[in-house]
Structures are given as structure tokens and as C-alpha cells.
N, C-alpha and C positions, 0 to 999 in steps of 0.2 A: 319297426320300432325295436329291433334287436341290439342295435348298437348306442341306444341310449343308457346312462349311466344308470342302474337302477337305484344305487343309493339317491342319486340327484332327485329320481321319480318319485320315492318314497319319501323324499323331506317335503317335495312339494305336495303332497296328499297329506302329510301332517300338519303344514302350514294351514292346509284348508280345514282338516277337522279339527284342530285348534282355534282355528280363528285367528291366529297372530304367531309372530314369528318369534316373538320371546317364548309363549308356551308349547310352540313346535320343539324351539331348543330344549326345553327343560324335558319334552319326552323322549327326544333322540338323545339324551345326555351330552349334548354340545352345547358351543355356544352360540347365541343370536348371530354375530357376524358371519360363524360358519354356516348358519341356514341361510343367511342370506347370499353368500357367495356360491352356495349350492344351485339356489333356484336362479341365481343370474346365470350361472355358467351353464345351467339348461336352457334357459332363454337363449342365450347365445348360440348353444348347439342346436336348435330349431329355427332361431332367427326371428322369433315373435315374442311379444309380452305374454306372459301366461298367468300372472295376477297382478292385480290392482293393490297397490299398498296402501290401502284405506283401513279403516277399523269400524269394522270388521271387515276382513281382507276380501275380494272379489273377484274370482276368476273371470277371465277373457274366454271368448269362445275356443279358441285353442289350449288354454287351460282346462276347460271342460273334457276335451276328448283325452287331455293325457292323464288326468285325474280317473277319469272312468278308467283307462287302461291300470294306471297304479293299482287301482281298487280291484280289480279284477286278478292283477297279479297276485296281489296280498294273499286274495280268497284260495285262488289256485294253490299257491305255495302251502297254506295253512290245510287246506284240504289234501295236499298230497302228502306233507307230513304226517297228517292223522291216519291215512292209506298205509303209509311205511311204519308205523308203531312208533313212529319218533316223537309224537306228542302226550306221551303218558306221564310226563312229568308234572307231578301236583303242582309244581311252581311255575308251569307254562302259562302263558296267558289265553283266555279263552278266545273264540272268533268274535269278533266284534261286525255285528250286523246294524249298519246305518239302515233305517226305514221311517219313510215319512207316512204319517197317517193323519187323516182331518180329526179336530179335536172332538167331536162328536162321537166318533168311533171310539176314541180315545175314554171317552167319558163313559162309555156305556156295553160294548163287547169285546173290543180288540185285546185289554190285558188280558182276559178270560183266555182269549185263544193263546195268546203266549204262554200262558201257565202250561198247556197242554203239550207244548214244545218237547221231546223227550230231554232228560236234563245231562246224557252224554250223546255227544261230545257236550263241552259246555259250550254257550252262546253269552255273549254281550251284545244285551239290544241297546241301540244307540238311537232313541226315537224323535222324529223330527214334527213337529206339529205344524200344519199350516190348513188352509181352505182345501176342501176337496177338489175345488176347480184349479188348482196351484202346485198339489204336491206332484204332478207327472212333472212341473216344472224342477224339482230339485232331482229327479231322475236324470233328465237331461244334460242335467248339470253336471251330473257324476257325484253329486253329494251324497248319494244313498243308494243302494242296490234293489230296493223294492219300494213299494208307495201301494196305499189305499187311496183312489182317487175315481173322480168323476170322467175321466178321458178313457172314452171306449177304443181310441185308435192308438195302437202301440207306439211308444218313445222307440226311436231306433235302436235297435240292437236288444229289444225287449218282448217279452212274451205278455198276454193280457188274457185274464181270466174272470168273466163275471162272478160278482160275490151274491148281489142280491140289491135291495131296495131298502134306502131307509126312508122312513115315511115322517113327515114333519106336519105338526099341526099348526094353525094359529091360533093363540091362546091370548089372554089378558086375565088377571085378577078379577075379583066379584066386585071389589070398589073401583077398579079402572074402568070396568065394562059400563057401571052405573054413572059413572062421571063424564064419561066421554062418548060412549057410543049408544047411549040411550035417545029415545025422540026422533030416530030416522033409520033409514035402510043403512045397512053395515056399508054398502057402496059409496056412500056419501058421507059419511061420518067418521070412517077409521082413515081416510087420505089425511085427514086432519090431526089426527090424535100422533101423540109421542110414541115412537118407536124403538125398540133394542135393538141393536146389532153385534154380532161377535166381533167385526172388525172392518173396516173400509173394504175388504174382499168378498163381505158377507153381503149377496145380493138376494137371498131369499124371501126377505120382507119385501123389497121392491117386486121381485117375480110374482108374488103373491098379489100383490097389489095391481098390478097391470092385468092379471087373469081376472080379477073381481070387479075391476073397475072397466076395462078393455082400453084404456086410455094412460097416456103419459101424464106423471101428476108432479107438482112442485115439491120438494125435498122438505118431509115434516122436520119437526123436533126430533132428533135422534141421539141415543145414548149406546156408547161403544164400551163391550162388557167383554174384554178378549179371554175368557175361560169358561168353558162350557157349564160345569154347574154354576159359576157365580152369575151367569147368564140368566139362566131359568130362576137363580135367587132374585135378580132384578124385575123379574116380568112377576114374580110373587109378590115382591115389595111393592107392586104396582108403577113403576117407573114408565112403564109402557106396555106395549102391545109385542108378542114377537113370534118366529117360527121355531118351536120347540121338538126335538125328536119324541115321537110318540112313547118309547119306553122311558122317558123321564117326566112323563106326565103322572104316572100313579101316586096318588096321596098327596100332591101339591094343591088339589083346590082350586085349579084356574079353569077356567070357561073356554069350552072350545068355540071359536066365534064363528066357524062356517064346518060344520061337520062334514058335510056331503064335499067339501074343497079342499082334501088334503094336497101337499106337495110331495111328491115321491123323487127321490135322489137316488139314482142307480150308482151303484159302488161297482167299481173293479179292481183287481189286483193286478198289477205289472210289475215285474222282476225283469233283472237282466238274465240274458240266455247262458247262463253259464251252469255247468256240471257241479254243484255244490252241494254235498249232502245236508250240511246245515240249514242253508238256503231251501231246498227241498223240503227240510223238515219246517220251517216256519210255515211254507206254503201250504203246506197240508193241513195243518192246526188251524190256519187263518180259514181255509176252504170248508173244514168241519163246522168251526164256529160261527162260520157266516151261513151256513146251510140252517144254522137253528135260532141265529138269533135276528136276520134279517127277512125281509119279505120277498117272496119270490113271485 
């Protein structure tokens, strides 16, 4: 890729990070037509479509390859400038690290990990929240440099480290339990009761039901609440039962429906194979926090 015009590669990265040609133009201090021309010229050079002009924009497989290259190039350039002492200007931009993390980790332990990262050199965290079963996809697409994920097998070009296990409990409010679950075995009553899910990617409730009943079940009434704290609030309010991280249960007054049946989700840290001091500092802080906060 040595013959690729770097200004065009960086422009593609800006389009992806800003999710539009107009916002990329503002960041790069050029006009939107100039951004479009650079991306088009890069596509002509490689002979492939790189980005779909949708809202938000989406990368093709070829675009993902180039964005990974662009992000690695940008990271290496910034690290090299820091090692040479060329990044000491207080007005210089902090290193940006895009990281994918599941919402429950973000709501419980992950921000504490980032707070332990040394202040120098300065790092700007760009966090992307998604289900733990899908964060590895953001790595694969080149949208992030690291991820907290449930995927144990490394994405191509990445290393993987086990962090620990996040334990979930099937819980409901006392009022919900009395209304929906009294008068029969849990395996018979729970499948017909309303459930709360984070979003349509969240299968923890279905996973628990399959283990409880050992059979496939019809879809119950389902409420979608795509925010970790609000998800717990919905269960507390009695909208439905749900799988809640054990660390979020303290003081909420919820009933554990099956104390002997927790669902454990193993979590891993995946990051690009890149010799980057800021990335290494974040990885070390995440590993330390996970050792304290997650089940081993």
C-alpha cells in the first residue's frame, strides 16, 4: 500500500469516523466536494467501491481493509511523533483511541478502568457501545482499535486476552413476581411473562429460558430498553423480568428468580497487533480493573 496517496486514505478514515462527507470536510478543513473527490480518486486507484454513500455511511469489505490501514498508520505516526518529542505542544491533539465495549461493562466497571490510564500522553477515548456478541465486528470493520467482546477467537490482526466473566441473574420486581409467576413452577410461568431486553441483539433472556425449559418457546411480550441503567429501571418498575448484571442488583429490591441458575458471559479484550504505548496503557488498565471487578 506504499503507493496509496495518504491524504486520500486519511480522508476515507475521516468520512468513516464522522459518518458523513460533510462532517469529514469540516474536520479536514476542506469542502465536501473535495472530500468526495478524494474518496472517488482512492476508489479509482484500487479499482473497488470503498464506501456506500448511505446515512450513515457504510464500508464495503475493501473499505474495511483500507480503514484498518489508515487507523494503524495514524496511530503509528502519532506514537512516532511522541517518541521523537514532537508532540509536546500543548495545543497538539490528544491521541484518539476508538474502543468498542458492551453496554453493561460500560455501566459497571469499564469507565473506572479508563480513569486509571496515565494522563500522559493524553488520550481521547472514542467509545462505541454494542452487544458483547457484536463488538468484535467493529474491530473487523476497522471502526475501533480494541474491544471488550465475548468472542474468544482473535479477529484477524488482533490479539485476545481473557478478562473474566460477567454474571447475570434472572430477576423481577416483587409485584411482577406475585402477578405473573405465582401459582406454578417457574419453568411453566416465566415463558408467558413479559420480558425486558436491551435490544434485538440481546439474547440473554432467551438463553436463560432455553436452559430453564429445555425447549424452544413462542415469543413472549417483549419490551426493548437500549440503555443499561434504564434497562434495570424498567425491571424495577415491573415492566417485565430480565437478565441483570449481578453488580447492578445492590439496593434495587429485585427478586432473584433462580439463584442456582446464573448466566455467565465470558469477556475478552481484543486489540490490534500494534506497538502503540497509548493502546498498551489502556490494555493494562483494563486488565487490572477486570481482575478486580469480574468473576474469575
